[in-house]
KEKE-3310 file (N, C-alpha, C; in steps of 0.2 Angstrom, whole numbers, plus 5000, padded with zeros to 4 digits):
npx = (5004:5003:5008:5000:5007:5005:5011:5013:5020:5027:5039:5049:5061:5061:5050:5054:5065:5058:5050:5059:5063:5052:5048:5059:5056:5050:5037:5029:5020:5020:5008:5006:5008:5007:5007:5002:4990:4977:4978:4983:4971:4963:4971:4971:4957:4955:4965:4964:4975:4984:4993:4997:5010:5012:5016:5018:5018:5012:5007:4991:4982:4986:4995:4988:4975:4972:4974:4964:4954:4956:4959:4950:4950:4963:4979:4988:5005:5014:5025:5039:5051:5055:5058:5051:5040:5027:5015:5013:5005:4993:4991:4991:4980:4971:4970:4981:4992:5005:5021:5035:5052:5059:5072:5075:5082:5081:5077:5069:5058:5052:5049:5040:5030:5026:5022:5011:5002:4999:4990:4994:5000:5013:5025:5039:5051:5055:5045:5034:5037:5036:5023:5016:5020:5014:5001:4999:4999:4986:4972:4963:4958:4967:4961:4949:4952:4958:4947:4940:4947:4942:4933:4940:4947:4959:4969:4967:4971:4985:4989:4986:4996:5007:5005:5005:5019:5024:5025:5023:5009:5014:5026:5021:5014:5024:5030:5020:5018:5008:4996:4998:4986:4977:4982:4978:4964:4962:4967:4958:4946:4948:4950:4937:4930:4935:4931:4940:4949:4961:4978:4986:4978:4976:4988:4990:4979:4983:4994:4989:4980:4989:4993:5005:5021:5027:5039)
npy = (4994:5011:5026:5041:5057:5073:5091:5105:5120:5136:5139:5138:5131:5122:5114:5109:5101:5091:5086:5079:5069:5061:5057:5049:5037:5020:5016:5027:5042:5058:5070:5083:5101:5115:5132:5139:5139:5140:5135:5123:5116:5116:5108:5096:5093:5092:5082:5071:5065:5052:5055:5071:5083:5095:5112:5123:5137:5147:5159:5168:5157:5148:5132:5125:5129:5125:5111:5107:5108:5099:5086:5076:5070:5067:5060:5070:5076:5086:5098:5107:5120:5122:5113:5116:5123:5133:5131:5118:5109:5114:5111:5097:5095:5099:5089:5082:5069:5066:5073:5081:5087:5098:5097:5084:5068:5062:5048:5047:5055:5048:5036:5041:5045:5032:5026:5034:5033:5020:5020:5023:5034:5046:5054:5064:5059:5069:5078:5071:5070:5083:5086:5077:5083:5096:5093:5087:5097:5100:5104:5093:5080:5066:5054:5055:5053:5041:5033:5033:5022:5011:5003:4996:4981:4969:4966:4977:4987:4984:4986:5000:5005:5002:5009:5022:5022:5025:5016:5008:4999:4988:4986:4984:4973:4964:4965:4960:4948:4945:4945:4959:4963:4960:4969:4981:4980:4980:4993:5001:4997:5002:5016:5019:5015:5024:5036:5043:5053:5050:5042:5051:5057:5046:5044:5055:5053:5041:5045:5055:5048:5040:5028:5027:5030:5047:5051)
npz = (5000:4996:5004:5004:5005:5010:5011:5021:5023:5025:5020:5005:5003:5013:5010:4998:5002:5011:5002:4993:5002:5004:4991:4989:4995:4992:4996:4997:4991:4984:4988:4986:4990:5001:5005:5016:5029:5024:5011:5014:5019:5008:5000:5007:5006:4993:4988:4998:5006:5015:5025:5032:5033:5044:5046:5060:5062:5051:5037:5035:5039:5053:5057:5068:5068:5055:5056:5065:5056:5047:5053:5054:5041:5037:5043:5054:5055:5065:5062:5068:5072:5085:5099:5111:5108:5111:5105:5103:5111:5109:5096:5096:5104:5094:5086:5080:5076:5078:5082:5076:5076:5064:5063:5064:5060:5043:5043:5054:5052:5041:5048:5057:5048:5043:5055:5059:5048:5049:5059:5072:5085:5087:5097:5100:5112:5121:5120:5124:5137:5142:5138:5147:5159:5158:5158:5169:5179:5180:5189:5192:5202:5206:5210:5203:5190:5191:5194:5182:5175:5180:5172:5163:5157:5164:5155:5146:5154:5155:5142:5140:5149:5141:5130:5136:5138:5127:5117:5100:5092:5086:5094:5106:5105:5103:5116:5124:5119:5110:5095:5083:5079:5089:5099:5093:5093:5107:5110:5103:5110:5123:5121:5117:5128:5138:5132:5124:5112:5105:5106:5112:5121:5129:5135:5143:5152:5158:5166:5174:5181:5189:5184:5178:5184:5186:5188)
capx = (5000:5007:5006:5000:5009:5004:5015:5011:5025:5028:5046:5049:5066:5059:5045:5058:5068:5054:5047:5064:5063:5046:5049:5064:5053:5046:5030:5026:5019:5019:5001:5005:5011:5004:5012:4999:4984:4971:4980:4983:4964:4961:4975:4968:4950:4956:4969:4963:4981:4984:4996:4999:5015:5009:5020:5013:5018:5011:5003:4984:4979:4991:4994:4984:4968:4971:4974:4958:4949:4957:4961:4945:4951:4970:4983:4992:5011:5016:5032:5041:5058:5057:5055:5047:5035:5021:5009:5013:5000:4986:4991:4989:4973:4967:4969:4987:4994:5012:5025:5042:5056:5062:5080:5076:5085:5076:5074:5064:5052:5050:5046:5034:5024:5023:5018:5005:4998:4996:4985:4997:5002:5020:5028:5046:5051:5056:5039:5030:5038:5033:5016:5014:5021:5010:4994:5000:4998:4979:4969:4958:4960:4970:4956:4944:4955:4959:4940:4939:4950:4939:4929:4945:4949:4966:4973:4967:4975:4991:4990:4986:5002:5012:5003:5008:5026:5026:5026:5018:5005:5019:5031:5017:5012:5030:5031:5015:5017:5001:4996:4997:4979:4974:4983:4974:4957:4962:4967:4951:4941:4950:4949:4930:4927:4937:4929:4946:4950:4967:4983:4989:4974:4977:4994:4989:4975:4987:4998:4984:4977:4994:4994:5012:5025:5029:5046)
capy = (5000:5017:5031:5047:5062:5080:5095:5112:5124:5142:5140:5134:5126:5116:5110:5105:5096:5086:5082:5074:5063:5057:5054:5044:5031:5016:5015:5034:5046:5065:5072:5090:5105:5121:5137:5142:5135:5140:5131:5116:5114:5115:5103:5090:5092:5090:5076:5066:5062:5048:5059:5078:5086:5102:5117:5126:5144:5149:5165:5168:5152:5144:5125:5123:5130:5120:5104:5107:5108:5093:5080:5070:5068:5065:5060:5075:5076:5093:5100:5114:5121:5122:5108:5119:5127:5134:5129:5111:5106:5116:5107:5090:5095:5100:5082:5080:5062:5066:5079:5080:5093:5099:5095:5077:5065:5060:5042:5048:5058:5042:5032:5044:5044:5025:5024:5037:5030:5013:5021:5025:5041:5047:5060:5064:5057:5075:5081:5067:5071:5090:5085:5075:5088:5101:5091:5085:5103:5102:5102:5087:5075:5059:5049:5055:5050:5033:5030:5032:5016:5005:4999:4992:4974:4969:4967:4984:4992:4983:4989:5007:5006:5001:5015:5028:5021:5027:5010:5007:4993:4982:4985:4982:4966:4960:4965:4956:4941:4944:4948:4966:4965:4960:4975:4986:4979:4982:5000:5004:4996:5006:5023:5020:5015:5030:5042:5047:5054:5046:5039:5056:5058:5040:5045:5060:5050:5036:5048:5059:5042:5037:5022:5027:5035:5053:5052)
capz = (5000:4995:5008:5000:5009:5008:5015:5022:5026:5022:5017:4999:5003:5018:5006:4993:5006:5013:4996:4991:5007:5003:4985:4989:4998:4987:4998:4998:4985:4986:4986:4985:4995:5003:5009:5022:5032:5020:5005:5017:5020:5001:4997:5010:5004:4986:4987:5003:5008:5021:5030:5030:5037:5045:5050:5065:5061:5044:5036:5034:5044:5056:5057:5073:5065:5049:5059:5068:5051:5042:5057:5052:5034:5036:5049:5054:5059:5066:5061:5070:5073:5092:5103:5117:5105:5115:5102:5102:5115:5106:5090:5098:5106:5088:5082:5077:5078:5079:5083:5074:5075:5057:5063:5065:5054:5038:5044:5060:5048:5037:5053:5059:5043:5043:5061:5059:5043:5052:5064:5079:5086:5089:5099:5102:5119:5125:5120:5128:5144:5143:5138:5153:5164:5157:5160:5176:5183:5180:5196:5192:5207:5204:5211:5198:5184:5192:5193:5174:5173:5183:5168:5159:5159:5166:5148:5143:5158:5153:5135:5141:5152:5136:5126:5140:5138:5120:5112:5095:5092:5085:5099:5112:5103:5104:5123:5127:5116:5106:5089:5083:5078:5096:5102:5090:5096:5114:5110:5101:5115:5129:5119:5117:5135:5141:5128:5122:5105:5103:5111:5116:5127:5133:5139:5148:5157:5162:5170:5178:5186:5193:5182:5177:5188:5183:5190)
cpx = (5004:5004:5006:5001:5008:5009:5013:5016:5026:5035:5047:5055:5065:5054:5049:5062:5064:5051:5052:5064:5058:5046:5054:5062:5048:5038:5027:5025:5017:5013:5000:5008:5007:5008:5009:4993:4978:4972:4980:4976:4962:4964:4972:4961:4950:4959:4967:4969:4980:4987:4998:5004:5013:5014:5015:5012:5018:5007:4996:4981:4985:4990:4989:4977:4967:4971:4967:4952:4950:4958:4956:4946:4958:4973:4988:4999:5013:5023:5034:5049:5060:5054:5050:5042:5029:5015:5008:5007:4993:4985:4989:4982:4968:4966:4975:4989:5001:5015:5032:5046:5059:5069:5081:5079:5080:5073:5069:5058:5049:5046:5040:5028:5021:5019:5011:5000:4995:4991:4987:4998:5009:5022:5035:5046:5051:5049:5034:5031:5035:5026:5013:5015:5016:5003:4994:4998:4990:4976:4965:4961:4962:4964:4950:4946:4956:4952:4938:4941:4947:4935:4933:4946:4957:4971:4973:4971:4983:4993:4990:4993:5008:5011:5006:5016:5029:5027:5021:5014:5010:5023:5027:5015:5018:5031:5026:5014:5010:5001:4995:4989:4975:4975:4979:4967:4957:4962:4961:4946:4942:4949:4941:4927:4929:4935:4935:4947:4956:4972:4986:4985:4975:4983:4993:4984:4979:4991:4994:4982:4982:4995:5002:5015:5028:5036:5051)
cpy = (5006:5022:5038:5053:5069:5084:5102:5115:5130:5144:5135:5129:5120:5111:5106:5099:5090:5082:5077:5068:5059:5054:5049:5037:5027:5016:5022:5038:5053:5067:5079:5094:5112:5126:5140:5137:5134:5135:5124:5113:5112:5109:5096:5088:5089:5083:5070:5062:5057:5052:5066:5080:5093:5106:5121:5134:5146:5155:5163:5163:5148:5136:5122:5123:5125:5113:5103:5105:5101:5086:5074:5067:5065:5064:5065:5074:5083:5093:5107:5114:5120:5117:5110:5124:5127:5132:5122:5107:5108:5112:5100:5090:5096:5094:5079:5073:5061:5073:5077:5087:5093:5097:5088:5074:5062:5053:5042:5051:5052:5037:5035:5044:5037:5024:5028:5035:5023:5014:5023:5032:5041:5053:5059:5063:5064:5078:5078:5069:5078:5090:5082:5080:5094:5099:5089:5090:5104:5100:5096:5082:5069:5054:5049:5052:5043:5030:5029:5025:5010:5000:4995:4985:4974:4969:4974:4988:4991:4986:4997:5009:5006:5007:5021:5028:5023:5022:5010:5000:4987:4981:4982:4974:4961:4959:4960:4949:4940:4946:4955:4968:4964:4966:4981:4986:4982:4990:5003:5003:5001:5014:5024:5020:5021:5037:5046:5047:5050:5044:5045:5057:5052:5041:5049:5057:5045:5039:5052:5054:5039:5030:5021:5032:5041:5054:5051)
cpz = (5000:5000:5005:5006:5007:5013:5015:5026:5022:5019:5011:5000:5008:5014:5001:4996:5008:5007:4993:4995:5005:4997:4984:4992:4993:4989:4999:4991:4988:4984:4985:4991:4995:5006:5015:5024:5027:5014:5008:5017:5013:4998:5000:5007:4996:4985:4992:5004:5014:5027:5028:5035:5038:5049:5055:5063:5053:5043:5035:5039:5047:5056:5062:5070:5059:5051:5061:5062:5047:5046:5056:5045:5033:5043:5049:5058:5059:5066:5064:5071:5080:5096:5109:5114:5109:5112:5101:5105:5112:5099:5091:5100:5100:5084:5079:5080:5080:5079:5081:5074:5067:5057:5064:5059:5050:5040:5050:5057:5045:5042:5055:5054:5043:5049:5061:5054:5045:5057:5071:5079:5089:5091:5101:5109:5123:5126:5124:5135:5146:5143:5144:5159:5164:5159:5167:5181:5184:5187:5197:5197:5204:5204:5206:5192:5185:5191:5186:5172:5175:5178:5163:5161:5161:5160:5145:5147:5156:5146:5136:5144:5146:5131:5129:5140:5131:5115:5106:5096:5091:5090:5105:5111:5105:5112:5127:5124:5113:5099:5088:5082:5084:5099:5099:5092:5103:5114:5108:5106:5121:5127:5119:5124:5139:5138:5127:5115:5102:5108:5115:5122:5132:5138:5144:5154:5161:5167:5176:5184:5190:5190:5180:5181:5184:5183:5184)
residu = (UNK:UNK:UNK:UNK:UNK:UNK:UNK:UNK:UNK:UNK:UNK:UNK:UNK:UNK:UNK:UNK:UNK:UNK:UNK:UNK:UNK:UNK:UNK:UNK:UNK:UNK:UNK:UNK:UNK:UNK:UNK:UNK:UNK:UNK:UNK:UNK:UNK:UNK:UNK:UNK:UNK:UNK:UNK:UNK:UNK:UNK:UNK:UNK:UNK:UNK:UNK:UNK:UNK:UNK:UNK:UNK:UNK:UNK:UNK:UNK:UNK:UNK:UNK:UNK:UNK:UNK:UNK:UNK:UNK:UNK:UNK:UNK:UNK:UNK:UNK:UNK:UNK:UNK:UNK:UNK:UNK:UNK:UNK:UNK:UNK:UNK:UNK:UNK:UNK:UNK:UNK:UNK:UNK:UNK:UNK:UNK:UNK:UNK:UNK:UNK:UNK:UNK:UNK:UNK:UNK:UNK:UNK:UNK:UNK:UNK:UNK:UNK:UNK:UNK:UNK:UNK:UNK:UNK:UNK:UNK:UNK:UNK:UNK:UNK:UNK:UNK:UNK:UNK:UNK:UNK:UNK:UNK:UNK:UNK:UNK:UNK:UNK:UNK:UNK:UNK:UNK:UNK:UNK:UNK:UNK:UNK:UNK:UNK:UNK:UNK:UNK:UNK:UNK:UNK:UNK:UNK:UNK:UNK:UNK:UNK:UNK:UNK:UNK:UNK:UNK:UNK:UNK:UNK:UNK:UNK:UNK:UNK:UNK:UNK:UNK:UNK:UNK:UNK:UNK:UNK:UNK:UNK:UNK:UNK:UNK:UNK:UNK:UNK:UNK:UNK:UNK:UNK:UNK:UNK:UNK:UNK:UNK:UNK:UNK:UNK:UNK:UNK:UNK:UNK:UNK:UNK:UNK:UNK:UNK:UNK:UNK:UNK:UNK:UNK:UNK)
# end
């Protein structure tokens, strides 16, 4: 299966570089590029790419607002220059499935595209830590978050711990000695039971509930 990838970034040289990386992969096809958020929305609606690489800071309409508009139609990988970008959390809340630094090695970007296209979510480890720290500051009592986990089976709880550890479905399957399809089913069930949109929210809840040690 060929993964169709679109790109939105306001810098022409950045777009050219990422396009070369994408076109060098046998299992990927370049679905088009956009220079701002408005163009990104039109591109996604026209081409229906599997994955869209989205810069956060763009003219006319930023990547956060664009992501909010297209997240139901494509898997969004947020691209940014700064690891501590204050808008990263907003972008993830808008529906992004992954976060990557533009300075990351090409192989990391390719892996991110494949992981996201398969239905997983991916965050740079340092960003995951900051994401947890940010949401850990929320005043919601831990007992309330923990109570939400009571409807999960023992296996679903174990899968949630693995998800919170940043592992992909394939990695979780190997660690738990089960089929990847079984893991996907467990993840889908626990997200549904907990009324969570995606794995990012699952990570946050796992830490809020004390399922994972924040230390």
